[in-house]
N, C-alpha and C positions, 0 to 999 in steps of 0.2 A: 448627475448627467453622464450618461455613458457615451463613450467615443467608439464608433464603429471603425474598425481598422480598414484601411483602403487596400483592396486586393488589386495588385498591379497585373499587367499582362505577363504571361508565362514565357516571355521571350528569353528569360534566363536559362530555360531548359532547352532552347533551340539547338545548341551544339550537341545535345544528347539524344534528341528525338529526330533530328534530320538524318536522312539516309546518307551513307558514305558516297562520295563521288565515284562513278564507275570508271574503270580503266578502259581506255579506248583500244580496241583490238586492231591488229593489222589485217588488211584486206587480203583477198584470195591471191592475186597475181604476185605481189611481193613475196608471199610465202611459197609460191611455186618456184620463184627465182632462187630462194634459199634452198629448196629441195633439189633443184638442178645442180647447184654447187655441191651439195652433199652427195648427190649421185655421182658426180665426176670424181670426188674424193674416193668414194667406194669403188668405182670402176678402176681407178689407178691403183688402188690397194689390191684389187683382185688380180691385176696384171702382175704386180710385184710378188704377191703370194703364189700365183701360178708358176712364175719363173723360179721362185725359191723351191717350190715343191718339185719341179722338174729337175732341178740341179740335185736335190737330195736323192731322187730316184736314180739318176745317172750314177751318182756316187755309190748307191746301194748295188747297182748292176755292174760295178767296177768299170764303168765307161764303155761297156759292150752290150747294149740292150739288144734282145732278139726281136723279131718281127711282132710277136704277140705282145711283148712289152711296149713297143711303140704304138701298137693299135689301142691298147688300154689307155695310154697317155692321151691319145687324141680324142677318145670318145667322151661325150658329155651326157650324163644321166640326171635323173630327178634329184639325186643327193646333192649335186653341185648347186642346183637352183635353190633347193630348200635351205641348205646351210648358208648360201650366199645371202638369201633373204633374211635369215636369222641373224647373220652378221650385221647387216645394215640396221636391223631393228635394235640389236644390242648397242650399236654405235649411238643411235638416237637416245636410248634409255640412259646410258651412262653420261653422255654429254648434258642432256637436259636435267637429269636427276641430280647430278653433282654440281653443275654450273648454271644451267638454265638455257644455254644456247649450244647448238651444233656449230660447226665452222661456218656453214652457210648462213645461219641466223645471225651469228656474231658479225660476219662480214657486212651484213645489211642492217646492223643496228637493232636486232630483235632479241627478245628473250621470252621464255615461258615462265609465268608466275601462277600461283594459285589465285582464285577469284578475289581473295582478300588482299592481294598484293604481296604476300609473302613468297619466298623462293619456292620453286617447283620441287616437290618431293619425289623420291625414287618410285614410290607406289603410283603416283600420278603419272610420272613419265612412262612407266611400264604400261599403264592402262591406255594412255593416249597413243603410244607408239604401236601397240598391237591393234588398236581401233583404227589406225590409219589404213589397215588392210580393207576395212569397210569403206572408209571415206574416199579411198583412191579408186573405187570401182567406177567403171564407165568413164575412164580418163579424168577422174576427180569430180565428176558431176554430183555424186552423193555428198561429198564434202562441201562443194560449192553451194548447193541448195540449202544445206544446213547453215552455212555461214551467212547466206543471204537473208535468212529468217532470224538471225541472232543479232541483238543490239551490240554485242561485243565481238562479233565475227568469230564465234566459236563453232568449230565443226563438231561432229558427234563425239569424237574422241575427247575434245576439250570439255564438252558437257558432262560426259561420264567421269572424267578425271577432275572436274572442277578447276580447269586451268584456262588461261587466256594467253595468247601470243600477242605481245605488245612491243612498242618501242622501248629500248632501254632508258630513254630519256623520260618515260612516263612512270618509271618505278622509283620509289623512295630510295635514297642513297644507302640506307642501312639494310635494304633488302636486295641490293645488287651484289652478286658474287664477283670477285676480282679476277684479274688476268692469270695470276699464279694458279688459282684453282682450275681455270679453264685448261691450262697446259697439262696439268695432271689428269684431268678428266679426258682430254683428247688423247693423251698417250694410252691410257687404259682402254679407251673406246676403240682405237685403231688396233691395239694388240688383240683384243677379243674378237673384233671383226675379222682380222687376218687369221686367227686360230680357227674360227668357225669355217672360213673359206677353205683352209687346208684340210680340215676334217672332212668336208664335203668332197674334196678332190680325192682324198685317201679312200673314202667309202666307195666312191665311183670307180676308182682304180682296182680295188680288191673285189668288187662285186662280179 
């Protein structure tokens, strides 16, 4: 007499076959608020960098600038705009690539992670930061429409970089980068931002 083995349900395989839970993305307006904070930081840094540049020029002129010297200091050209923009992008790349958050995002409890929940990588931060130039078109309408059609509130830059902007509380503890790393990232981000601003001012002055 043969005994037919009973085949039970495949529920034991459930943990392996079920899709991972999706990370909930942060909506449009809180991210705008974080950008505003970062813009203020960049603007204040621009003022400090501009003041430092002017002081160095006065020292180079031995404290007696001629009228042409003063005129060159006052004018603003395309180099100032381009390098200031590159400085703000560099700030985003370094902060998000090394820590996951800019000062604005951290202040509002946000961070950038890969779609699988792991920390944001430098390459991904670079892609999403330059893609912001597309998402910001028409006062952010391009990014807003992309986020509206995304389950995880991803703008185009997030989709291309495979990243999500989420609350820090939604990230596994082992994937969160700590405060000490943020301080280092912020220091280098502000330094590079300032250097690029000064390079733009120098090119504008000498052109």
